[in-house]
N, C-alpha and C positions, 0 to 999 in steps of 0.2 A: 639461321634464320631463313626466312622465305625470300625467294629472289621478288623484288617489287615490280620488276619488269615482266618477268614470265608467270609468276605466281606460283612456282614449283618449289620445293625445298631445295634448298644449296647442293650443288651438285646432282640434281636430277632433271634430267631434260625429260619432254615430254613422251620421248618414245623409250625411256630407259627400262631396264628388265624390271621386275617386280621386286623390291628390295626385301632384306630381311626386315628392315625398320617399318614396314608395312604389316609385315606378317606378325612382329612380335605383340603389339597391340592386341590384335585380333585373338593370338594364343592365349594372352593374360586373360582376356574376357572368358573366353571358352574354358580354360583350367579352373577360374574359379567358379565359374556357374555349375561345372559338372561336380565341383567338392561339393559336400554336404553343409549347408548353414550350420554356422555356429549355434551351439545351445544358447536358446532364449532369443534369437534373432531369426523374425518370420522370413519364410524363403523368399517373398518378394523384395524384402529388402536387401538379402543377401544378392540377388540377381541385379538389384539396381546398383550394389558396391563394385560388383564384378564390371558393368559398365563404366562406371566412374573410374575404377582403376586403370581399365583398359584406354581411357581419354588421358589420363594424366601421362601414363606410359607413352601415348602418341606424342603428347607436347613435350616430352623430353627427346623424343628420338626424332621427331618431325618428319614424316613420311610425306606428308601435306602441310601445308602453311596451318598455323593455329586455330584461325576462323574455320576453316574446313573441318578441322579434327572436333571442334565444339560443335558446328552445328550436325555433323555425323552421328554424335554421342546422344545430343538432344533428339532428334530424330530417331534414332533408335530406340530410345525410351518412350517416345512419344506413339511410336508404332506397337511396342510391346508393353504398353501402360497397364493394359489389364492384369498383367502378370509381375510388373517389376514396379510399377508405381503404385497401384492401389490394394489395399488389404482387401481379403475375402469380405470383410464386413462393410467396407465401402461400396464394394461392388453389389451388394446385396439390397443396397438402400433402393427404395420406391423413386423411381424416377431420376436415378443416376445414370449420366451418360458420362462413360469414361473416355471417349473420344473426344468431347467438348471440354472436359476437365482436363484432358493430357494436354490440348493445344493451348488451352489457358495456361497451364503449367510453362510448357516450353518456351511461350513467349514473355513471361514474366521478366526476364532477365532484359528486355529491351525497354521496359518501365522502370529500371533500377535507376535512382537520380545519380549515382556514383558514376555507372557507365558513360551517361551522358555528359558528365563533367570532365570525364577524360578523354571524350571526344572533343569538348572545348577546348580542352588543353591543346589539341593538335591543331586546333583552329586559330587559336592564339599564337602559336608556333609559325602557322603559315603566315599571318599579318606582319608578324616580325620579318620573315622571309620576303614578302611581297613590296614592304614600303622601304624596305634596307634598315631599317631601326635595327634589327638582330644584329647585322654587320657591322652597324658602327656602334654600337655597346660593345660587341665583341673586340672589335678593333681596338676600341679604350681601353678594355681590359687586359688586351694582349700588350698593348703598347706602355701600360703601367706595372704589369705583374707577369709579363709573358718571357720573361727571361728563363724562368724555370716551370716546368709543368706541375711541381710540388705546391707552388706559390698557389698557382691555378685552382689546386685541389682545394686549398685552405679559402680563398675566396669565396668558392661555392658554399663551402660547409656554413662560413659566417654569415653570409647573405642569408641562407636557411635558417640559421639561429636568431638573426635578428628580427625575421617575419614571424618565426613560430609562435610566440606566446600571444599574438594578435590574430593568428589564422587557424581557425579549427577546423580547416579541411587540408591535409597536406596534398591533394590532389590539388586545390586551386592554387597552393603554397608554392609546391615543387613543380607538379605538371604544368600548371598555368601561369606561373610566373617565372621561374628559375629557368625549367627546360627551354622554352622558347627563344632564352639569352642564349645558354650554354650550347645548344644545338649550332648554331654559327661559328664556334671557335674551332673544331675539329678541322673543318676546310681550309682552315688558315695554316693548317701545318700539313696540309696534303693528306689529311685524314679521312678518308671516304666511308660511308656506310655500305653493310653488305659486300665488304672487299676486305682483303689482306690488310690494307692500310689503316683499317679501323683501329689497330692495335697501337699504331704510332701515338696517338693522343685520344682520341673520341672515346675508345672502351673505359680507359682509365676515369676520365673526367664524367662519364654516364654512372659509371658504378660509385663513384664518391658520392655523385650527387643522390642517388637511391639511397645509399647506406645513410647518409647524415640526415636526410628527411626521416628515415626511420629513428633514428635516435632523438631527435629533437621531438618527433611525436610521443614519444615516452616522457619526455623531461618535462613538460609543461602539460597541467590540466586541460589548456584550453588550443592545444597544439593539433588535436585530433577529435572530431565529432563523437568516435564510439568512448572516448574516455569519460564524456559527459554521461552518456547511457550508461556505462559500467558503474559510474558513482551512484545513480538512482537506484539500479538493481542490486548494489550491496547494500545499500540503505533499506531497501524493502525487504531481500533475502535475510541478511545477517545482521540488520539493525547498527550497523557500523557507518558512521559518518567521516569523510575526508575531504578535509578543506584545500584549497589550491596551494597554501604554503606547506601544508605537509605532504602534499604530494611532490612538489618541487623540492622541497629540502630532501625526503627519501631517495630521489634519484639523483640529485645533483653531482655527487661524488663520481657516479657511475657514468653521467651524461657526460660531463666537461671530460672526464677522462677518453670516453670512446670519442668525442668529437675531436680531440687532439690526435688520437690514434688513427682515425678512420682514412685520412690522405695520406699517412706513412704506410699504415699496413697495405692498402691498397697499392701504395708505390712498389711494396715489396712483394705482395703475391701476384698481381696483377699489373706488372710496370709496363709504362707506357716505351714506345719506342723513341719518342722525342724527348730528352731530360731537359736539356737547356739550348739556348740559341741566342747570339747577340743579335745576328740579324733579323731574327722575326719581329721584335719591337721596331726596330727601324723600319722594315717594310711596312708593318701597321702603320705608322706614322705616315708614310709616304700615300698609304691606300686612303687616309682620314683626308689628306689633303685632295687628292682626286674625287673624293665623295663630294665636296664642296661642302656647302651650309645646310642645316637640317631643313628638309623638305615640308609641305604642309600635310603630306599623308603620314609623315613620320610623327609630326607633332600632335594629329589625330588622334593616331594609335597611342602615343604616349599618354595622352589625355583618357583615353577609353581604358586602358591598362590601369593608370591609377584610379580611374573609377570603380574598376572589377576590384583592386585591392581593397579600396576603403570600405567598398560593401561586405566584401570578406570578412573585414576585421570588424566593422563596427555594425554591419546590419543584419547579423544573424538571427535577431529577433523578430525582423518583420521581412524577410526576403532570403529565400534558399540558396546557397553557394551555386548551384547548379542552375538555377533560376536567372542568376548574376551572368554566367557565363553565355547563356541563352541571350540575353539582352544585349549584352556586349556584342556576339557575335552579330546579331540584327542589326545594331549600330554600325559595325564593321562594313556590312553590305550597303547601307544606306549611304554611308559616308565614301564608298568607292577606295576602301583602305584594301578590298579584295572584291572579287567578283563571286557569283554563282556557280560560274563554270570553274572557278579556283577550288570552290568547295568540293564539288561533286568530283574533282579530279584528285581529290587527295586520297589515295588508295590506302594508305598506312592510316589514316583515321578511320575510314569506313571498315577496313580488316579488323584493326584492334575494336571498335564497336561490335562488330559480330561475335568475335571469340569470346571476348569478357562477358559480353550479355548470356552467350550459351553456359559458360562455367558459373556465372552467378546462379542460372537455375539448376544447372545440375548439383551445386554445391547444397542450395537450398534443399534440394529434393533428398540428400543424406539426412536431413533433419526430418522432412516431411514421411518417410518410410520408417523412423523410428532409430536408424543406424546410429545416430551420434548419441542418442539415448541409452541405448543398449552398451555401447562402447563406455559412456562415463559409469553405467552402473557396474559394469565388469570392472572398472579400475576401483570403484569403491568396494566392492566385495575383497578386491587383493589387498586392501589397506589394513585389513584385520591383523594385529600383532605388532604393527608396525609401531615406533615411536612418535610422539607429535611433531618433532623436527623432522625425523625421516620423510614421514608421512607429506608433511607439507613442501618438503623439497621435490618430492616424488610427484604430488599432484601439481606443482609449479611446473615441473618440466613436460608433465602429459598436456598440461594444457597449451604450454608453448609449441610445443611440436605436433600438436594434432591441428595446428592451423596450415598444415598440410594439406587438410582435407576442406579447406574453406577459401573462397574466392573473394572473401569481404570479411573486414574487422567486425564491421557491424553485426554479420550474421554469426560470427563466431561468438562475440559477447552474448549475444541474445539466445544462442543455442546452447552453449557450454558453461558460461560463467554462472548462473543460478545453480546448475547441477553441481560444479565444483564446489560452491559456497555450501550446497546441503550436503554434499559428500564431509566436508571440514567440519560441520557442526555435529556430525556422528563420531568424530574422533576425540575422545577424552583428553584434556590438557592443551589442546590447540589454541592457539592465540589467535582469535579470529580477527581482530584489527590488523596484526602483522600479516595473516595469511592472505585477507582480502587485497591489503595494499601490494603485496608481491604479486599477485594475479593481474590487477589493473595496470601494475608498472610495466608488465610486459607486452602491452598490446601495440605498441609503437614499433619495438625492436622486433617483432613476429614478422613485420611486414617485409624483413629482408628475405625469406626463407624461399618464395617462389617468385614466377613472373605473373601472378595474379594473386599476391598474396594482400596488397594494399593498392590504394587508387594509383599512385603514381606507378607502380610497378609495371603497369603495361604500357606505358608511355616511354618508358626508358628501354623496355624490351623491344618496343617497336621502334626504336630510333636506328636501328640497322647497326648499331656499335657492340651490342652486347647478344651474341649468337647463343640459341637455348642451351648446348652444353655448357658453355661459361657461364651462365646465368644460374642454371642449377646447381653446379659445383661450387661457385663463389656463394650463393645463396645459404648452401649448407655449411660451407667453414665459417663465414661471417654469421650464420645464425649461433653455431657453436659458440665462438668467440662472444657474442654478445649476451647470450644467456649465462655462460660462466662468469664473465665480468660481473655482471648482474649479481649473481650468487656470493661470487666470491668477495666481492667489495660491497656490494648492497645490503647484505644479510648482516654482516657485523657493523656495518654503519648504523643501520636503523636499530640495532639493539643497544649501540653505544647512545643514541639521540632519543630512546624512548623516556 
């Protein structure tokens, strides 16, 4: 992770020698660009993919903070746009101005609603911190459940499960509601961000939170906005209709099992340094007494948070989730819950805004240049000779793991779901209803794969408790666990309830 005080990568001072980790992304870009473009892929699309791959490698090894890497990638594409972003046919159009079009593309991520919802989640967390409400809630949780870190993991999981059916934005649910509360807990155990002490408790709690929200996002049709988009695309592309009850029933055994296992698996795979302690709940009780009664600012923030939650749950038809977050931020400023100086001083929020916006643009560029379609067509051609069942499994796995190429589940659904459904219709004997349901039910759990895979991911990644290396490794491990559980448990279950 980058150091929030210096802005440099961990262990890298301003005068540090040019490290191998800075050379690796450059080497990846050059090596791929010099290699011939695969058959059927335009040369400019191959160059774009080379830059995209270099950015991803940069995010993994972190020679610079993530926001800087994303900015460099987008800027490089913008400068080289005539060769990497636009096809010869586009360049030949009368009146086409590549410089203007490239800049419009480069800035497109900053107009993405999810990007600003993530930013709003950081502002909510700031409000909890400034008023002391977050600390009060954290102390209450620690007092009642703080004897064991594992039980705190289950408390976070249950909280997300209760909110999920009514909150069609996992960023609002987890990033905007749960994260601002739990970020106050690690400090109570002397677990600090961007510090070796992070593993005492904060790292465990943050990973449980992001893993749990990925599971609940797949469990309920209304727990993730792209689920509803996917349903519409399935109806139009494959003439298959899926109800809320069908969705829930198909995923329930997998979802319940994973929700039970997530805190425990994390406890084993990524164990906290602090496992239990009688003195901590007693200390929390004493601290609550010192805090005294609830203040006016705490009450004001509580009302505003409840307003946001109510609008996120019930107001989706007339107000966007991001608009809700912006309205509440404005109200927090007007009511002096926090000041504008507090907002502009929140480096983590602005850093996350920058790097996630640039990633959204880069991931969207993969579709724009035709790379995603070329990849999907290649998968389709390789399905010849496969049995319907084998082809279905392979396509689901491809659909799941290609999320490494996307910084948005909505973008993934839009770009790839119709292509995968179209491929499915070409395979004789494939059960399209089951296939469509399988694809749709992976949308939430694929959010575990990367620090940019779903809305709340950058929030937890930016918390300072989940270093880049840890996030990528854990994402891969839990991604395999999630998809394996889904196929091994979900497929037989779906066949049984048909």
